[in-house]
N, C-alpha and C positions, 0 to 999 in steps of 0.2 A: 281020434281027433288029431288034426295036424295044423301047422302054421300055413299061412298063405305062402306061395312060392317066393314072393318078393322078399320075405324075411331072410332068405338065404343070402341076399345081396347086401344086407345091412351089417356094417362093421361096428367097431366100438373104439373106446379110448383105452389104451393099455394102461395109462396112468391110474385109472380107477381099479383095474385088476391088480396091479402091483401094490397099490395102497391096501387093498383087502388082504393080500398075502402078508404084507408087512404088519398090519394090525393083528393078524392071527399069530404071528411070531411074538409080537409084544404081549399078547394075552398069555403066552407061555413063559413070560418072564424075560424075553430077549430084549436087548437094547438096540434100537434101530434109529439111524439117522435118515430122516425123510427128505429125499431130494428128487422125488418122483412127481409130485403134484405141482402144476403150474399155477399157483395162486400166491399173491403176496402174503407174507406171514405177519403183516402189520394189522392192527385193528382199524376198522373204519373210523376216520377222523370224528372227533367228538361233536363238531358242529353239524355234521351230516346225520349222525345218530339223533341229535337233539331235534333236528328238523323232522325226522320221521316220527318221533314221539309227539311233537306238536301236531303233525298231520293226523295222527291217530286221535288225539284229543279233539281236533277240529272236525272230525267226522269223515276223513278221507278213507273210508272203509267200504265204499260202495263201487258199483260198476262205474267206469269212466269211458270216454270215447275210445273206440277200438284202436285208433291210430295214435292215441296218447293225449294227455291233458293239454289243452291249448297253450297254457303258459310254459309247459315243458318243451313242447315243439318249437315255440318261439325262442326259448333260451338256447336250444340246440342249434337252431338256424343261425342265431347271433354268434354262438361260439364257433361254429364251422366257418362262418364268414370272416371272423377275426383270426382264427387259428390257421385255417387252410387258405385264406385269401380266395374264397370261393363264394360267389353270390348264391345264397340259398334262401328260400322262402319256407315258412312253416308247413305248407302243404306238400313239400318234398320230403318231409320227415315222418317216419313211422317208428314209434317206440314199442319195444318188444321185451318179453321176459328173458333177458340175456341176449347175447349176440347170435347164438345158433339159429334162432328163428329167422333172422334176416338172411343168413347163409342158406337155410333150407328153403324159405319162401322165394328167394330170388331165383334159385335153380328151378323150383317148381313152376314159377311163373314164366320162365323163358325157355327151358330146355324140354324137348320132346324125346320120347324113346328113339334110340338110334342116333341122336345127335352126339357130338363130341364136346367134351369140356377139358380144357388144358389145365392141369393141376400141378403145383410144385411137388417135386420128389427129390429129397425128403420134404414132407409137408404135413400139416395138420390132417390127421387121418379121416376126419369127418367130411372133408371135401369129397374125397373119393367114395366114401360110404354113401353119401346122399346121391351122388351122380349115379352110382350103380343101382341104388334102390329105385330110382326113377326110370330105369331101363335105358339110360344113356351110357356112353363110353368115356371113362376117364383116360386122358392121354397124358402120360407123365412128362413133365418138363424137368430134365435133370439139372440139379443144382450141384455144382462141383466145388470141392474144397479149393482147388487151385485158382478158382475165380472168386474166392471169397463167398461162395454160396450165393452169388448174384447171377443175373442173366441180362442179356440185351436182345435187340432185335434179331441178331444173327442166330442166337440160340433158339429163338421162338419161331422164326419164319418157316423152317422146314416142317414144323408140326401142324401148321395151319392147312386145313382142307375145306372144301365146300360144306362139309358137315360140322365144322367148328362153330359152336353157338356161344361159347363163353370161355374167357380166360380168367383164371383165379390168380390174383396177386396177394401176397402177404408180406408186408414190410412195415416195421421190423418183423422178422420172421421167426416162427416157431417150427422146428426146434433149433435152428442154427444161430439165431440172433443176428443174421445178416440184415443189411439195410440197402435198398436200391438207391443209387445215387441220382441226382438230378439228370445227369447225362443218360443213365439207364432209362429213366422215365420218359425222357424226350424221345429216345430211340423206340421204345415200346409203343408210345403214343403215335409216333409217325408211321409205324407199321400197321396199327390197328384202326386208326380213326376212320378210314374209308371202307372198312370191311363191315359186313352185316353180322356183327356179333356184339356181345356185351362183356364188360369187365366187372368182376366182383372184386373189389379192393378191400381186403380185410386189414383194417388199420387199428385193431384193438390194442396194439402195443405202441400207439403213436406217441405217447408221452414218456415212454421208457426208452429214452434215446440218450446216448452218452456224448455225442458230438454232433454239431450242426442243428438244423431245424427240420422237423418232419415235413415232408412234401407228399401230396397226393397226386396220382395220375389224373384225377378229375379236373385239375387246374390247367391241364394242357389243352391247347386249342382243339375243339371238336370232341373232347372226351367227356364233358359233364353230362351230355345227353345220352351217353351209352355206358355210364359207370354207376354201379351201386356201391356206395361207400358204407362199410360196416365199421361201427365203433361202439363203445359202451363204457360202463363205469367200473367193471369188475377189476381190471388190472390197475388203472390209473388211481382209483380211489379205494382200493382194497375192499371192494364190494361184491366179491364173487357170490356169496350166498344171498344177496339181495335180488339177483336175477333182473338186471336192468341193462338193456342195450338199445341200439337204434340203428336205423339205416337212413341214408340220404340218397335220393334218386330222382329221376324225372317224375313229374306229377302223375303221368299216366301209369308209371310203374308203381308209385306209392299207392295208387288206388287199387291195383291188383294185389299188392302185398297186404293192404288193409283188408281186402276181402278174405284173404287166407287167414288173417288174424281173427276175423269174425267167425270163421269156420273152425277154428282150433282153440284159441286161448280166450276169446271174447275181448279181453283187454289186459293190460299190464297193471299190477296192483297200484292203486292210486297213491298210497302213502309212501311206497318206494320211489315213485316218480317225484313226489315232493322232496324226498331226500336227495334225489338226483339233481333237482333244481338248485338246492342249496350247494351241492358239490360244484356245479358249473359256475354259479354266480358268486360264491364265497371266496375267501382267501385260498391261495394255492400253495401255501407254505408247507403243508403236510406232504403234498405231492413232491415238492422239491427235495424235502428231507429224505423221503423214501427213495427217490431216484439216486440221490447222493450216496445213500447207504448201499443200494444195489451196485453202484459203481465200485465202492470200496470192497464189497464182497467179490464181485467179478474179478477184480485185479488180484486179490489174494488167492482165490480159489483156482483161477486159471494158472497162476504161477505155481501153485502146489501140484496141479494135475501134470504140468510139464516136467515135474521131477519124478513121476512114476514110470516104472519100466514099461515100455511098449505104448505109452500114451503120448499124444501130440495134440495140442489144443491152441487154436488161434484166439485172439481176444475179440469177443463178439461186440459189435458196435451198438446193439440194441437188445430189447427184451431182457429177461432175467434167466437165461439158460447158458450152459456151457455144453458144447457138442464136440468132445474130443474124438480124434481118430485113434482107435485102439487096435488097428490091424497089426501093430508091432507085437501085440501079446500072443498072436497066433491062435486066438480063440474066437469063435463066432460070437457076434454081438449078444444074441439071446442067451447063449450059454454063459457068457461072462457076466451079464446083468443078473442072471439067476444066482450065480455063484457069489457075487458081491452081496446080494441080499442074504442068502442062506449062510454064508461062511463069514462075511465081514460085517454084516449088519448095516449095509448101506443100500438104501432103496433108490434105484435109478431106472431109466428106461432103455430098452434095446432100440438102437437107432433104426433097425429094420421094421419096427412098428410104424415108422413114418414113411415107409415106402421102400422099394427094393434098393434104391440108391443110398438109403440110410444104413445099410449093412456095413459093418466095420466101424461104427460109431456108437457112442452112448450119449443119452441126454440126461444132464443133471440140472435141476432147478436150483438157483441160488437164493430162493425164497426161504432161507433159514439163517440162523445167526452165523456170524463169521467164526465163532468158536466151534459150532457144529460142522461147518464146512471144512475147517481145518482138521477136525477130528475125523471126518470122513476120509480125507486124504491119507491120514496116518493109518486108518483101518485098512484102506485099500492097499497101501504100501506093504503092510504086514502080510496081507493075503497074497499079493502078487509076488513078493519076495519068497515066501514059503513055497509057492507052487510053480515058480518059474523053472524052466528046464535048464540044466547046466549047459553052458556053451561048449562046443567041441573044440 
C-alpha cells in the first residue's frame, strides 16, 4: 500500500513538531520554556465561554447552514464594515472551522495545476504547502530585514507572469511581525487591480497591532471584487481550540467556497459560532488588555534578545512573534534551534521552516509570561556564552 503521489507535496507546521519534541523532553523531567507555538496563552474571555454554555443549553448542537449561522454572518459583515471601512453583506461571508479552510478553499477554487501563486518568504508554511498539493507553483516573494520585512510594488512586479493566479498577503505577518503600511497597500493595489488574478489577504493578526490602525487591501479601489479576506477568532479572542474563522469575498466566490464546505466539513459547530457572536458583539476590554500585555512582553523580550551574542532583533509592529537575526552566531538556524531546545530548554522555531529566506533567523512566540520570556533569555545567554568560539 502507498500514499497518493500528491501527499509528497504536502508540508507541515514545524511548530507542532517542535512542541512534540519539547513535550517528550518534559516527560523525562526537563524544564522547557515554550516559545514555539503561535497561540495566545490567555484563557478565552469568560463572557465568550458563557455564551457557548448557553448555546449548548439552548440546543445549538445540530447541523447549521454550511456558510454559517445567519446571525453570525450578519455580525461578521457588520464588524468588517465598521472595522475595515469595507461595505460587506452577509452573503459575502463564509464561516469555517478555523482560518485554514478559507486559505485552502480559496486556493482550491481559483488555482489550477500549473498556475503560479506568489507567497511571502519567509511566510506561514501552509501557503506553499497547499499550493504545491494542488499542483500549482509557489513563487517566493522575498521579505528582507533591511526593508522591515515589508514589500511594495517594485518588489512584486518582477514576479508577475501570465500564469500568476494569486498573490498572498499576510499583515500583520507571521513569522516576522511586520505590517504593510498604507503606502505599501496603495502601491500593491495599483499594481494588481487591473490584472487577472486574486489576492488572498490573511488578516488573522489584525487586532494584534501596536501602532496605528489595521488596514486591508480590500478597501483600495477595484480590490474588493478580487480579494478574499481571511480572519477569525483564534488570535484576537484566544480561541485557538474553538476552531472558528471566516472569509469575506465576492458573492460568487462565497458560493464556491460554501460548496467546498459542503463537501468537506458540512458546517462549523453551531455552539462555537454563538460564542463567536458574543465575542464580536460584546465588550472588547479583554482584547485590549491582552494586546497591551503582548506589547509589554515584546518590549522586554526583544530588548533581552539584543543583549545575546550573535543576536540582532528589530521591534515587530504586530503579531506576537520575535524574529531575530542570528547569523552572528555562525550557526545554521535549524542547528541552533535544536541546540537551544536540547541544551538550554528553550523551544523556538528555525526560521528556515518559513522559507529559504528565513534561514539565519529564529522565531519566538511571545505568548508566554514575561517571567518565562526573560528566563528564556538567560538560558540562551548561558548556552551561547558556554559554546561561543573564542575570538582570535
